[in-house]
C-alpha positions as CSV (number, residue, x, y, z in Angstrom):
1,X,7.1,-4.8,27.1
2,X,3.5,-5.8,26.4
3,X,1.6,-6.5,23.1
4,X,4.0,-8.4,21.1
5,X,1.4,-10.7,19.7
6,X,-1.2,-10.4,16.9
7,X,-4.2,-12.4,15.9
8,X,-7.3,-14.2,17.4
9,X,-7.2,-17.9,16.5
10,X,-4.0,-17.9,14.2
11,X,-1.8,-15.9,16.5
12,X,1.9,-15.0,16.3
13,X,4.3,-13.3,18.6
14,X,7.7,-11.8,17.6
15,X,10.9,-11.5,19.7
16,X,14.4,-10.2,19.5
17,X,16.1,-6.9,18.8
18,X,18.0,-5.5,15.8
19,X,21.4,-5.9,17.4
20,X,20.7,-9.0,19.6
21,X,21.9,-12.4,18.7
22,X,18.8,-13.4,16.9
23,X,15.1,-12.5,16.1
24,X,12.1,-14.7,15.6
25,X,8.5,-15.5,15.9
26,X,6.3,-18.0,17.6
27,X,3.2,-19.0,15.6
28,X,0.3,-20.5,17.6
29,X,-3.0,-21.9,16.3
30,X,-1.7,-23.3,13.0
31,X,-3.8,-26.3,12.0
32,X,-2.0,-29.7,12.1
33,X,-1.0,-31.7,9.1
34,X,0.3,-28.9,6.8
35,X,3.5,-29.6,4.9
36,X,6.2,-27.1,6.2
37,X,9.9,-26.8,6.0
38,X,12.5,-24.0,6.0
39,X,12.3,-24.1,2.2
40,X,8.6,-22.9,2.4
41,X,9.7,-19.8,4.3
42,X,13.1,-18.7,2.9
43,X,11.9,-17.3,-0.4
44,X,9.8,-14.8,1.3
45,X,12.7,-13.8,3.6
46,X,15.0,-13.5,0.6
47,X,12.6,-10.9,-1.0
48,X,12.9,-8.8,2.2
49,X,16.6,-9.4,2.8
50,X,18.8,-6.4,3.1
51,X,21.8,-5.5,0.9
52,X,20.3,-6.8,-2.3
53,X,20.8,-3.5,-4.3
54,X,22.2,-0.1,-3.7
55,X,18.6,1.2,-3.1
56,X,18.3,-0.6,0.3
57,X,20.5,-0.8,3.4
58,X,23.8,-2.5,2.9
59,X,23.7,-4.5,6.1
60,X,24.5,-8.0,5.1
61,X,22.1,-10.5,6.7
62,X,21.5,-13.9,5.1
63,X,18.2,-14.1,7.0
64,X,18.4,-18.0,7.1
65,X,15.4,-19.3,9.1
66,X,15.4,-22.3,11.4
67,X,12.2,-24.0,12.6
68,X,12.7,-25.0,16.2
69,X,9.4,-26.6,17.1
70,X,5.8,-27.4,15.9
71,X,6.9,-29.6,13.0
72,X,7.4,-33.3,12.8
73,X,8.3,-35.4,9.8
74,X,7.6,-32.3,7.5
75,X,4.2,-31.6,8.9
76,X,2.8,-29.1,11.3
77,X,1.7,-30.7,14.6
78,X,-0.8,-28.1,15.7
79,X,1.6,-27.0,18.5
80,X,3.5,-23.6,18.5
81,X,5.8,-23.2,15.7
82,X,9.0,-21.5,16.8
83,X,11.1,-19.7,14.1
84,X,14.5,-18.2,14.5
85,X,16.7,-15.9,12.3
86,X,20.3,-15.1,13.5
87,X,21.8,-11.6,13.3
88,X,25.2,-11.8,11.9
89,X,26.0,-8.2,10.7
90,X,25.5,-5.9,13.6
91,X,27.6,-2.7,14.0
92,X,26.6,-1.4,17.3
93,X,29.3,1.3,17.3
94,X,27.5,3.1,14.4
95,X,24.8,4.2,17.2
96,X,27.0,5.8,19.8
97,X,25.6,9.2,19.0
98,X,22.0,7.9,19.3
99,X,22.7,6.8,22.9
100,X,23.2,10.5,23.7
101,X,20.6,12.3,21.6
102,X,17.1,11.5,20.1
103,X,16.7,11.0,16.3
104,X,13.7,13.1,15.2
105,X,11.0,11.0,13.6
106,X,12.2,7.8,15.3
107,X,11.0,6.1,18.4
108,X,14.0,7.0,20.6
109,X,12.3,9.7,22.8
110,X,9.0,7.9,23.0
111,X,10.7,4.8,24.3
112,X,12.5,6.8,26.9
113,X,9.3,8.5,27.9
114,X,7.5,5.1,28.3
115,X,10.1,2.9,29.7
116,X,12.8,5.2,31.1
117,X,15.4,2.9,29.3
118,X,16.0,1.9,25.6
119,X,18.2,-0.2,23.5
120,X,19.8,2.4,21.2
121,X,21.6,-0.1,18.9
122,X,19.8,0.1,15.7
123,X,16.5,1.1,17.5
124,X,16.2,-2.2,19.4
125,X,12.6,-3.5,19.0
126,X,11.6,-0.4,17.1
127,X,13.9,-1.3,14.3
128,X,12.4,-2.5,11.0
129,X,14.7,-5.6,11.4
130,X,11.7,-7.0,13.5
131,X,9.6,-7.3,10.3
132,X,11.8,-10.3,9.1
133,X,10.0,-12.3,12.0
134,X,6.6,-11.2,10.5
135,X,7.6,-12.3,7.0
136,X,8.6,-15.7,8.4
137,X,5.3,-16.0,10.3
138,X,3.4,-14.9,7.1
139,X,4.9,-17.7,5.1
140,X,3.3,-20.2,7.6
141,X,0.0,-18.3,7.3
142,X,0.0,-18.7,3.5
143,X,-0.3,-22.5,4.0
144,X,-3.7,-22.0,5.7
145,X,-5.2,-20.0,2.9
146,X,-4.1,-21.9,-0.3
147,X,-7.2,-20.6,-2.1
148,X,-5.9,-17.0,-1.8
149,X,-3.4,-15.2,-4.0
150,X,-1.7,-12.1,-2.6
151,X,0.3,-9.6,-4.6
152,X,1.9,-6.3,-3.3
153,X,3.8,-3.8,-5.2
154,X,5.2,-0.2,-4.8
155,X,2.8,2.3,-6.6
156,X,4.7,5.5,-5.7
157,X,8.0,6.7,-4.3
158,X,8.7,10.3,-3.2
159,X,5.4,11.4,-4.7
160,X,6.1,9.9,-8.2
161,X,3.4,7.4,-9.0
162,X,3.1,4.6,-11.5
163,X,0.9,5.0,-14.6
164,X,-1.9,2.3,-14.1
165,X,-2.0,2.0,-17.9
166,X,1.4,0.6,-17.8
167,X,0.6,-2.0,-15.1
168,X,2.4,-5.3,-15.7
169,X,2.6,-7.8,-12.9
170,X,5.5,-9.6,-14.6
171,X,7.5,-6.5,-14.1
172,X,7.4,-6.6,-10.3
173,X,10.1,-9.1,-10.0
174,X,12.3,-7.5,-12.7
175,X,13.4,-4.4,-10.8
176,X,14.6,-3.6,-7.4
177,X,11.5,-1.6,-6.5
178,X,8.9,-4.2,-6.8
179,X,7.3,-1.8,-9.4
180,X,4.8,-3.0,-12.0
181,X,5.5,0.0,-14.3
182,X,8.8,-0.3,-16.2
183,X,9.0,3.4,-17.0
184,X,8.3,4.4,-13.4
185,X,11.0,2.0,-12.1
186,X,13.5,3.7,-14.5
187,X,12.6,7.0,-13.1
188,X,12.9,5.7,-9.5
189,X,16.5,4.6,-10.0
190,X,17.5,8.2,-10.2
191,X,15.1,9.5,-7.7
192,X,16.2,7.2,-4.9
193,X,19.8,7.2,-5.8
194,X,19.7,11.0,-5.6
195,X,18.2,10.8,-2.1
196,X,20.8,8.2,-1.1
197,X,23.7,10.3,-2.3
198,X,22.2,13.3,-0.4
199,X,22.2,11.3,2.7
200,X,18.4,11.7,2.8
201,X,15.3,9.4,2.3
202,X,12.0,9.1,0.5
203,X,8.5,7.8,1.4
204,X,6.6,5.3,-0.7
205,X,3.1,3.9,-1.2
206,X,2.4,0.1,-1.4
207,X,-0.7,-1.5,-2.8
208,X,-1.7,-4.9,-1.8
209,X,-4.4,-7.1,-3.5
210,X,-5.7,-10.5,-2.2
211,X,-7.8,-12.5,-4.8
212,X,-9.7,-15.7,-4.0
213,X,-11.0,-14.5,-0.6
214,X,-14.5,-15.9,-0.4
215,X,-17.4,-14.0,0.9
216,X,-18.0,-14.3,4.6
217,X,-14.6,-13.8,6.3
218,X,-14.7,-11.2,8.9
219,X,-17.2,-10.0,11.6
220,X,-19.7,-7.1,11.9
221,X,-18.1,-5.3,14.9
222,X,-14.9,-6.0,16.8
223,X,-13.2,-8.4,14.4
224,X,-13.9,-6.6,11.2
225,X,-11.8,-7.8,8.4
226,X,-10.9,-4.1,7.4
227,X,-10.3,-3.3,11.0
228,X,-7.8,-6.1,11.5
229,X,-6.1,-5.3,8.2
230,X,-5.8,-1.6,9.2
231,X,-4.3,-2.6,12.5
232,X,-1.9,-5.1,11.0
233,X,-0.6,-2.6,8.4
234,X,-0.3,0.3,10.9
235,X,1.8,-2.0,13.2
236,X,4.5,-2.1,10.5
237,X,7.5,0.2,11.1
238,X,7.2,3.5,9.3
239,X,3.6,3.2,8.1
240,X,1.6,6.3,8.6
241,X,-1.6,5.7,6.6
242,X,-3.8,2.8,5.4
243,X,-6.7,2.9,3.0
244,X,-9.2,0.1,2.2
245,X,-10.7,0.3,-1.3
246,X,-11.2,3.9,-2.3
247,X,-10.1,5.0,1.2
248,X,-10.0,8.9,1.6
249,X,-11.1,9.2,-2.0
250,X,-14.5,7.8,-1.1
251,X,-15.3,11.0,0.9
252,X,-15.3,12.9,-2.3
253,X,-17.9,10.7,-4.1
254,X,-21.7,10.8,-4.1
255,X,-23.6,7.7,-2.8
256,X,-24.5,6.4,-6.2
257,X,-20.9,6.7,-7.3
258,X,-19.5,4.9,-4.3
259,X,-22.0,2.1,-4.4
260,X,-20.7,-1.3,-5.6
261,X,-23.5,-2.2,-8.0
262,X,-24.6,-5.8,-8.3
263,X,-26.2,-7.9,-11.0
264,X,-27.2,-11.5,-11.0
265,X,-24.1,-13.8,-11.5
266,X,-23.3,-17.4,-11.7
267,X,-24.3,-20.0,-9.1
268,X,-26.7,-17.6,-7.5
269,X,-23.9,-15.3,-6.5
270,X,-24.0,-11.6,-7.3
271,X,-21.6,-10.1,-9.9
272,X,-20.2,-6.8,-8.8
273,X,-19.7,-4.1,-11.3
274,X,-17.3,-2.0,-9.1
275,X,-15.1,-2.5,-6.0
276,X,-15.0,0.8,-4.3
277,X,-15.3,-1.0,-0.9
278,X,-12.0,-2.9,-1.5
279,X,-13.8,-6.3,-1.2
280,X,-15.1,-5.7,2.4
281,X,-18.6,-4.5,3.4
282,X,-19.7,-4.3,7.1
283,X,-16.4,-5.8,8.1
284,X,-17.0,-8.9,6.2
285,X,-15.5,-10.0,2.8
286,X,-17.7,-9.8,-0.3
287,X,-15.8,-12.3,-2.5
288,X,-14.2,-9.4,-4.5
289,X,-10.5,-8.7,-4.4
290,X,-9.4,-7.3,-1.0
291,X,-7.5,-4.1,-1.8
292,X,-5.3,-2.2,0.7
293,X,-3.1,0.9,0.2
294,X,-0.3,1.7,2.7
295,X,1.8,4.9,3.0
296,X,5.3,4.6,4.4
297,X,7.1,7.7,5.7
298,X,10.7,8.6,4.6
299,X,13.4,6.7,6.7
300,X,13.9,8.8,9.8
301,X,17.7,7.8,10.0
302,X,19.5,10.2,7.6
303,X,22.9,11.8,7.2
304,X,21.5,15.3,7.0
305,X,22.0,17.1,10.4
306,X,18.6,17.6,12.1
307,X,17.8,19.7,15.2
308,X,17.2,17.6,18.3
309,X,17.8,17.5,22.0
310,X,20.0,15.3,24.2
311,X,18.7,12.9,27.0
312,X,19.6,15.8,29.4
313,X,17.3,18.2,27.4
314,X,20.0,20.3,25.8
315,X,19.7,21.5,22.3
316,X,21.8,19.6,19.7
317,X,21.9,18.3,16.2
318,X,22.2,14.7,15.0
319,X,23.1,12.7,12.0
320,X,22.4,9.0,12.0
321,X,25.6,7.0,10.9
322,X,25.3,3.4,9.9
323,X,23.5,1.6,7.1
324,X,19.9,2.6,6.3
325,X,17.3,2.3,3.6
326,X,17.0,5.4,1.5
327,X,13.3,4.2,1.0
328,X,12.2,1.8,3.7
329,X,8.9,1.3,1.7
330,X,10.8,-0.8,-1.0
331,X,11.4,-3.7,1.4
332,X,8.0,-3.1,2.9
333,X,6.4,-5.1,0.1
334,X,7.0,-8.7,1.4
335,X,6.1,-7.4,4.9
336,X,2.7,-6.0,3.7
337,X,2.1,-9.4,1.9
338,X,2.9,-11.2,5.1
339,X,0.5,-9.2,7.2
340,X,-2.2,-9.6,4.7
341,X,-1.7,-13.4,4.8
342,X,-1.6,-13.4,8.7
343,X,-4.9,-11.5,8.9
344,X,-6.6,-13.6,6.3
345,X,-5.5,-16.9,7.8
346,X,-6.8,-15.7,11.2
347,X,-10.2,-14.7,9.7
348,X,-10.5,-17.9,7.9
349,X,-10.1,-20.0,11.1
350,X,-12.5,-17.5,12.9
351,X,-15.1,-18.0,10.3
352,X,-14.7,-21.8,10.4
353,X,-15.0,-21.7,14.2
354,X,-18.2,-20.0,14.2
355,X,-19.9,-21.1,10.9
356,X,-18.3,-24.4,10.3
């Protein structure tokens, strides 16, 4: 399988399958001399870890990370950093029906069409289990961009959105939904639990904001900051849409409404009066907060019978047994933050390489 790597200068590759002995990542291009230990990575993996509430999959994985290379006496050496996370709670027998028929909405048929062979245990490489490797790599990326603060949160589940007037960043860690609106989080408990009890699932929208990104990161054409962000976010399992700034809403605005007006600011830098562009213009950061919105589809693995076909092309129905997220977007928050960090670290080093 090709294309398991992402990035230009700060580059990472992931490896492993959902029901294999372990998963992991190799981070290449990390500058030397940065303090790094497992303790710097583990908190981010704990945010993504399954089985933390009834609103996520009940697969019990400690997700303890091990650093196998690239660190000496607590500092990065500039050589590849290998990270490993063991799988300890696989139940491959849950997927016996998946071996015979395709799950609609999942990658089963597409894998067979491409490779003629697939690992049906939990989806193999197409499983969201792979995203733990990204979160580990993203923790390393954050060390490269200490000037940047990254915050992601769930802004809608099942079409029920937060009230921006109720936004409280302190609430994000106080509920199982990474939700900044206390009232919305209370509504979502009943909403997600209802879908779980029905054997169904719900979609979600995640918003991610990076502050402290200086003006100048990115490139005018084939390494645009927004293009790399879109590619990074679309590579996450179950993501079906990405918006930068106003996104699709910008198509409904007039030119004067969409313009991010500027006035003279401090130190000769402009002061922006709006941020419709999401902190990126012409593929290059403007110094404003970088804003991205990501749409996650409902989890494809559900207990409600769905029409499908077998590997032999015969009509059938399938229900997906096992332990699955009723809303995969919830645990997508640390994954989105990781991909934001990985892109920004890469773009910082690209900028330094060209402009010093």
